[in-house]
C-alpha positions as CSV (number, residue, x, y, z in Angstrom):
1,M,-72.7,28.6,54.6
2,K,-75.7,26.7,56.1
3,Q,-74.0,26.9,59.5
4,I,-73.7,30.7,59.2
5,L,-77.3,31.2,58.2
6,I,-78.5,29.1,61.1
7,L,-76.3,31.1,63.5
8,I,-77.4,34.5,62.1
9,S,-81.1,33.4,62.4
10,F,-80.5,32.3,66.0
11,I,-78.8,35.5,66.9
12,S,-81.7,37.5,65.3
13,I,-84.3,35.6,67.3
14,I,-82.6,35.8,70.7
15,S,-81.7,39.5,70.1
16,C,-85.4,40.4,70.1
17,K,-86.1,38.8,73.4
18,Q,-85.3,39.5,77.0
19,D,-86.2,37.4,80.0
20,K,-89.6,39.0,80.2
21,G,-90.1,39.1,76.4
22,V,-89.4,42.9,76.2
23,I,-86.9,44.5,73.9
24,T,-84.5,46.8,75.6
25,P,-82.9,49.4,73.3
26,Q,-79.2,49.6,73.7
27,T,-76.4,52.0,72.7
28,L,-72.7,51.4,72.5
29,N,-71.1,53.0,75.5
30,S,-68.5,55.6,74.6
31,G,-65.0,54.8,75.7
32,F,-62.7,51.8,75.5
33,W,-63.7,48.2,75.0
34,R,-61.6,45.0,75.1
35,A,-62.6,42.4,72.6
36,T,-61.4,38.8,72.6
37,L,-61.8,36.2,69.8
38,A,-61.6,32.5,70.7
39,V,-58.8,30.6,69.1
40,Q,-57.3,27.1,69.5
41,D,-55.8,25.7,72.7
42,Q,-58.2,27.8,74.8
43,E,-56.2,30.9,73.9
44,E,-57.8,34.3,73.5
45,L,-56.9,36.8,70.9
46,P,-57.5,40.3,72.3
47,F,-57.7,43.7,70.7
48,I,-58.8,47.2,71.9
49,F,-61.3,49.5,70.3
50,E,-62.8,52.9,71.3
51,A,-66.4,53.7,70.8
52,N,-66.6,57.4,69.8
53,E,-69.2,60.0,70.5
54,D,-70.1,60.3,66.8
55,G,-71.1,56.6,66.7
56,T,-67.9,55.3,65.0
57,I,-65.4,52.9,66.3
58,T,-61.6,53.1,66.3
59,I,-59.6,49.9,66.5
60,Y,-56.1,50.2,68.0
61,N,-53.1,48.1,67.0
62,A,-49.9,49.7,68.3
63,E,-49.6,52.9,66.2
64,E,-52.3,51.8,63.8
65,R,-55.8,53.3,63.9
66,I,-58.6,51.7,61.9
67,E,-61.9,53.7,61.6
68,V,-65.2,51.7,61.5
69,D,-68.3,53.6,60.6
70,E,-70.8,50.8,59.7
71,I,-72.5,50.0,63.0
72,V,-76.1,49.0,63.3
73,I,-77.9,48.6,66.6
74,N,-81.4,47.2,66.8
75,G,-82.8,46.7,70.2
76,D,-80.2,44.6,72.1
77,S,-78.5,43.3,68.9
78,I,-75.5,44.9,67.2
79,R,-73.8,44.4,63.9
80,I,-70.3,45.9,63.3
81,Q,-69.1,45.8,59.6
82,T,-65.3,45.9,59.2
83,P,-64.1,48.5,56.7
84,V,-63.7,47.3,53.1
85,F,-63.6,43.6,54.1
86,E,-66.6,41.3,54.3
87,G,-66.1,40.2,57.9
88,Y,-68.5,41.5,60.5
89,F,-69.4,41.1,64.2
90,S,-72.9,40.0,65.0
91,G,-73.7,40.1,68.7
92,R,-76.0,40.9,71.6
93,F,-75.7,43.3,74.5
94,R,-75.5,41.8,78.0
95,E,-74.8,43.0,81.5
96,S,-76.7,46.2,81.2
97,G,-74.9,47.1,78.0
98,N,-71.4,46.7,79.3
99,Q,-70.8,43.4,77.6
100,I,-71.4,42.1,74.1
101,T,-71.3,38.4,73.0
102,G,-71.6,36.9,69.6
103,S,-69.6,35.8,66.5
104,F,-67.2,37.3,64.0
105,I,-68.4,36.0,60.6
106,K,-66.6,35.7,57.3
107,P,-69.4,34.4,55.0
108,S,-67.3,33.5,51.9
109,L,-65.0,31.4,53.9
110,D,-67.7,29.9,56.1
111,R,-65.9,31.0,59.3
112,V,-67.6,31.8,62.5
113,V,-65.5,32.8,65.5
114,P,-67.0,33.5,69.0
115,F,-66.2,36.8,70.6
116,L,-66.6,38.7,73.8
117,M,-66.5,42.5,74.3
118,N,-66.2,44.1,77.7
119,Y,-66.6,47.8,78.3
120,G,-64.2,49.9,80.3
121,V,-61.1,47.7,79.8
122,K,-58.1,49.4,78.1
123,E,-55.5,46.7,78.5
124,R,-54.9,44.5,75.5
125,F,-53.2,41.7,77.5
126,I,-54.0,41.9,81.2
127,S,-50.8,42.6,83.1
128,A,-49.4,40.3,85.7
129,S,-49.9,41.2,89.4
130,E,-47.1,43.2,91.0
131,E,-46.4,40.2,93.3
132,T,-45.8,38.0,90.2
133,K,-43.7,40.6,88.5
134,E,-41.3,40.8,91.4
135,H,-40.3,37.2,90.9
136,K,-39.9,37.3,87.1
137,V,-37.0,38.8,85.1
138,Q,-38.3,40.1,81.7
139,A,-36.7,38.6,78.7
140,N,-35.2,41.1,76.3
141,V,-37.1,41.0,73.0
142,D,-35.7,44.2,71.5
143,G,-34.0,43.8,68.1
144,S,-34.3,41.5,65.1
145,W,-35.1,37.8,65.1
146,E,-34.3,35.2,62.4
147,T,-37.5,33.2,62.3
148,V,-38.8,30.0,60.8
149,F,-42.5,29.1,60.8
150,S,-43.5,25.4,60.6
151,P,-39.8,24.4,60.8
152,D,-40.4,20.7,60.8
153,N,-42.9,20.7,57.8
154,A,-41.1,20.9,54.5
155,D,-44.3,21.8,52.6
156,E,-45.4,24.5,55.0
157,R,-42.0,25.9,56.1
158,Y,-41.2,29.6,55.5
159,I,-38.8,32.2,56.8
160,A,-39.5,35.6,58.4
161,K,-37.8,38.4,60.3
162,G,-39.2,39.6,63.5
163,T,-38.4,43.1,64.7
164,F,-39.6,44.2,68.1
165,K,-39.2,46.9,70.7
166,S,-40.3,47.1,74.3
167,D,-41.5,49.9,76.7
168,G,-41.5,48.3,80.1
169,D,-43.5,45.1,79.6
170,I,-45.4,46.4,76.5
171,V,-44.0,45.0,73.2
172,T,-44.7,46.2,69.6
173,G,-43.3,45.2,66.2
174,T,-44.0,42.8,63.4
175,F,-42.9,39.7,61.5
176,R,-41.9,40.3,57.9
177,T,-42.0,37.4,55.5
178,T,-41.2,37.1,51.8
179,T,-44.9,37.7,51.1
180,G,-45.5,40.7,53.3
181,D,-45.7,41.7,57.0
182,Y,-48.0,40.4,59.8
183,R,-49.3,43.9,60.5
184,Y,-49.0,46.0,63.6
185,L,-48.5,43.6,66.5
186,E,-48.9,44.7,70.1
187,G,-48.6,42.7,73.3
188,R,-46.9,42.1,76.6
189,I,-43.9,40.3,77.9
190,N,-44.4,38.7,81.3
191,G,-41.1,37.1,82.4
192,D,-40.3,34.7,79.6
193,E,-43.9,34.6,78.2
194,L,-44.7,36.8,75.2
195,R,-48.1,37.4,73.7
196,L,-48.7,39.6,70.6
197,S,-51.9,40.2,68.7
198,T,-53.5,42.2,66.0
199,F,-57.0,42.6,64.4
200,D,-57.2,44.7,61.2
201,G,-60.8,43.9,60.1
202,A,-59.7,40.8,58.1
203,H,-56.8,39.1,59.9
204,A,-56.9,38.1,63.5
205,F,-53.4,37.1,64.5
206,L,-52.0,35.8,67.9
207,F,-48.4,34.9,68.6
208,A,-47.7,33.1,71.9
209,A,-44.1,32.3,72.7
210,T,-41.6,31.5,75.4
211,V,-38.6,33.8,75.1
212,T,-35.0,34.0,76.3
213,D,-32.6,36.9,75.4
214,T,-31.5,34.9,72.3
215,T,-34.3,32.4,71.5
216,M,-38.0,32.4,70.9
217,Q,-40.3,29.4,70.5
218,G,-44.1,29.4,70.2
219,H,-47.2,29.2,68.1
220,F,-48.9,31.5,65.5
221,Y,-52.7,31.4,65.5
222,S,-54.8,32.9,62.8
223,G,-58.4,33.1,63.8
224,D,-59.6,29.7,65.1
225,H,-58.8,27.9,61.9
226,W,-55.0,28.0,61.7
227,K,-52.1,27.2,64.1
228,E,-48.5,26.6,63.4
229,P,-45.2,26.5,65.4
230,F,-42.4,28.9,65.0
231,V,-38.8,29.3,66.3
232,A,-36.6,32.3,66.2
233,T,-33.0,33.3,67.1
234,K,-31.8,36.8,68.0
235,N,-29.9,38.0,64.9
236,D,-29.6,41.8,64.3
237,N,-27.7,41.1,61.0
238,Y,-30.4,38.9,59.5
239,E,-32.2,40.0,56.3
240,L,-34.8,38.4,54.1
241,P,-34.2,37.8,50.3
242,D,-34.5,40.8,48.0
243,A,-38.2,41.2,47.2
244,N,-37.4,42.2,43.6
245,T,-35.8,38.8,42.9
246,L,-38.5,36.3,44.1
247,T,-41.0,36.6,41.2
248,Y,-39.8,36.9,37.6
249,L,-40.7,36.1,34.0
250,K,-40.0,32.6,32.8
251,E,-37.2,32.2,30.2
252,G,-38.4,33.3,26.8
253,Y,-40.8,36.0,28.1
254,D,-40.3,39.7,28.4
255,R,-43.9,40.8,28.5
256,L,-47.0,40.4,30.7
257,A,-50.2,39.5,29.0
258,F,-53.8,39.2,30.3
259,S,-57.4,39.9,29.5
260,F,-59.8,40.2,32.4
261,P,-63.2,41.9,32.8
262,D,-63.8,45.1,34.6
263,S,-67.0,45.9,36.6
264,S,-68.9,46.6,33.3
265,G,-68.0,43.2,31.9
266,D,-65.6,44.7,29.3
267,L,-62.3,42.9,28.8
268,V,-59.2,44.9,29.6
269,S,-55.7,44.0,28.5
270,L,-52.3,45.7,28.2
271,E,-52.9,46.0,24.5
272,D,-55.6,48.5,25.0
273,K,-55.0,52.1,23.8
274,R,-55.0,53.6,27.3
275,F,-51.8,51.7,28.2
276,K,-49.8,52.2,24.9
277,N,-46.5,54.1,25.3
278,K,-47.1,54.5,29.1
279,V,-45.5,53.1,32.2
280,V,-48.0,50.7,33.7
281,L,-48.1,49.3,37.3
282,V,-49.9,46.0,37.5
283,K,-51.0,45.0,41.0
284,L,-51.9,41.4,41.9
285,M,-54.2,41.6,44.9
286,G,-57.4,40.6,46.7
287,T,-60.0,42.8,48.3
288,W,-59.8,40.5,51.4
289,C,-56.1,41.2,51.9
290,P,-55.0,44.0,54.4
291,N,-51.5,44.3,52.9
292,C,-53.1,44.8,49.5
293,L,-55.4,47.4,50.9
294,E,-52.4,49.3,52.4
295,E,-50.5,49.1,49.1
296,S,-53.6,50.4,47.3
297,K,-53.7,53.4,49.7
298,F,-50.0,54.0,49.1
299,I,-50.4,54.0,45.3
300,K,-53.4,56.2,45.4
301,Q,-51.5,58.7,47.5
302,Y,-48.5,58.5,45.1
303,L,-50.8,59.2,42.1
304,K,-52.2,62.2,44.0
305,E,-48.7,63.6,44.8
306,F,-47.1,62.8,41.5
307,P,-49.7,62.9,38.8
308,S,-48.5,61.9,35.3
309,D,-50.3,61.4,32.0
310,D,-47.6,58.8,31.2
311,L,-48.5,56.5,34.1
312,E,-51.3,54.0,34.4
313,V,-52.2,51.6,37.2
314,V,-54.4,48.5,36.9
315,S,-55.2,45.9,39.6
316,L,-55.9,42.2,39.0
317,A,-58.2,40.9,41.8
318,F,-58.0,37.2,42.9
319,E,-61.2,36.7,45.0
320,Y,-62.4,33.9,47.2
321,A,-66.0,35.1,47.0
322,P,-68.1,32.1,45.8
323,T,-69.7,33.8,42.8
324,K,-68.6,36.3,40.1
325,E,-71.4,38.7,41.3
326,K,-70.2,38.7,44.9
327,A,-66.6,39.1,43.8
328,F,-67.5,42.2,41.8
329,A,-69.5,43.5,44.8
330,S,-66.3,43.2,46.9
331,I,-64.4,45.1,44.3
332,K,-67.0,47.8,44.1
333,R,-67.0,48.2,47.9
334,M,-63.2,48.6,47.9
335,Q,-63.2,51.1,45.0
336,E,-65.9,53.2,46.7
337,R,-64.6,53.0,50.2
338,L,-61.0,53.9,49.2
339,D,-61.9,56.1,46.2
340,I,-59.6,54.1,44.0
341,P,-58.9,56.0,40.7
342,Y,-57.7,53.1,38.6
343,P,-59.5,49.9,37.3
344,I,-59.7,46.7,39.3
345,L,-60.2,43.7,37.1
346,L,-61.6,40.4,38.2
347,A,-58.9,37.8,37.5
348,Q,-60.3,34.9,39.6
349,W,-63.2,34.2,41.9
350,G,-64.3,31.3,44.1
351,D,-60.7,30.7,45.2
352,S,-57.6,32.9,45.8
353,D,-55.2,29.9,45.5
354,K,-51.9,31.1,44.3
355,K,-51.2,28.1,42.1
356,K,-54.5,28.7,40.2
357,A,-53.6,32.4,40.0
358,A,-50.2,31.4,38.4
359,E,-52.2,29.5,35.7
360,K,-53.9,32.8,34.7
361,L,-50.4,34.4,34.3
362,P,-48.3,31.6,32.8
363,M,-45.4,33.9,32.0
364,L,-44.6,34.2,35.7
365,N,-42.5,31.6,37.6
366,H,-45.2,31.6,40.3
367,V,-47.5,33.9,42.2
368,L,-45.9,33.9,45.6
369,S,-47.8,36.7,47.3
370,Y,-50.8,39.0,47.4
371,P,-49.9,41.8,46.7
372,T,-47.3,41.5,43.9
373,L,-46.4,44.7,41.9
374,I,-45.3,44.4,38.3
375,F,-43.5,47.4,36.7
376,V,-44.0,47.6,32.9
377,D,-42.1,50.2,30.9
378,K,-43.3,52.4,28.0
379,K,-42.3,49.7,25.5
380,G,-44.3,47.1,27.2
381,S,-41.4,45.2,28.8
382,V,-41.5,44.0,32.4
383,R,-38.7,45.8,34.2
384,R,-39.3,44.7,37.8
385,I,-41.5,42.5,39.9
386,H,-41.8,43.3,43.6
387,T,-43.2,40.5,45.8
388,G,-45.2,41.4,48.9
389,Y,-45.5,44.8,50.5
390,N,-43.5,46.3,53.4
391,G,-46.3,48.2,55.1
392,T,-46.0,51.1,57.6
393,A,-45.7,48.5,60.4
394,T,-42.2,47.7,59.1
395,G,-40.9,51.2,59.9
396,E,-37.6,51.7,58.1
397,K,-38.3,49.0,55.6
398,H,-41.4,50.8,54.5
399,L,-39.5,54.0,54.0
400,E,-36.9,52.2,52.0
401,F,-39.6,50.7,49.8
402,K,-41.2,54.1,49.3
403,K,-37.9,55.7,48.3
404,E,-37.1,52.9,45.9
405,F,-40.6,52.9,44.4
406,E,-40.6,56.6,43.7
407,E,-37.1,56.6,42.2
408,F,-37.7,53.6,39.9
409,V,-41.1,55.0,38.6
410,A,-39.4,58.3,38.0
411,Q,-36.7,56.5,36.0
412,L,-39.2,54.6,33.9
413,L,-41.2,57.8,33.2
414,A,-38.0,59.6,32.1
415,E,-37.1,57.0,29.5
């Protein structure tokens, strides 16, 4: 944290000075900007955003659009706060306002990542020259890929399914794992070299791989703090395990029990009157988690479309914020920004470790993913536990989840 405070102070000092000691007021030029975050191996993680006439910003990831409306410009300094999440860009205008340099900062995790933003560039990954293209045959990435991350590390190894489609040399798609998807990925194939990236306000992901028509091998970068290898084989028949089978109650249990505080400090449990004789959806989540945010939006929309006095929702938040006060501040920010109509309880702060989370809910075999959704029937019995969330980036899988969710909740309500 000391490192972050020193950096912020330094940025604040230099932002008030120009070569002649005169502050030059700046504005964010309307139009497209290309931003790059520095990651390991001298790779850059790019994303595109558009500065709008109304002072907001729109971040583009394939079909995804993320609206940002908390932007403060003071002289030649700028601060861009990502929506809901705590991360923010702190930078300084350069090159007559056509360039911004600075750091993307996540205070609770003590992470500071250098960035560069250039005005007037709309390409996410700069295309190869026409001369280079003529000598390279594009590998075919379309279809499904059976994927293993950290294949040689037994402790870190996990499986995934990549699904991609191309339009010329532009590639979009995602990786689905047993804990959720890696968001809307967008990139470019240049011969046998594939680059995909996304930035959603919290996660900054880059996938760099060498590809043939049947194999893929490369590295996954998360910010500048994580790097792991992955391998994949083209397999259109591959599927991940059923998300309803991965997390379950231990033998001898049929109920979920907890008691965690709400923002007023009052302890809330499933024994409370408001939950009696009702179907209850219990969400394990974190305010720092984009998949959790997307699931929260989904459930909010469901409650709007299918209101029922016999249905309750409650979220249990596992926060890495260092203090209880900061954790509740993050919860309040999420509730207000998304207009969440159900309570979010603070289950853990200072660490979002899943093993520690499992200790808070000892009836579960483990906590494998944020989010995890637990379906409790009117009698208080756990009827289903869904691990992870297939977001809209997963296409048909999201539609399958939506249909399954609506049908199962309707079944529980009819009992």
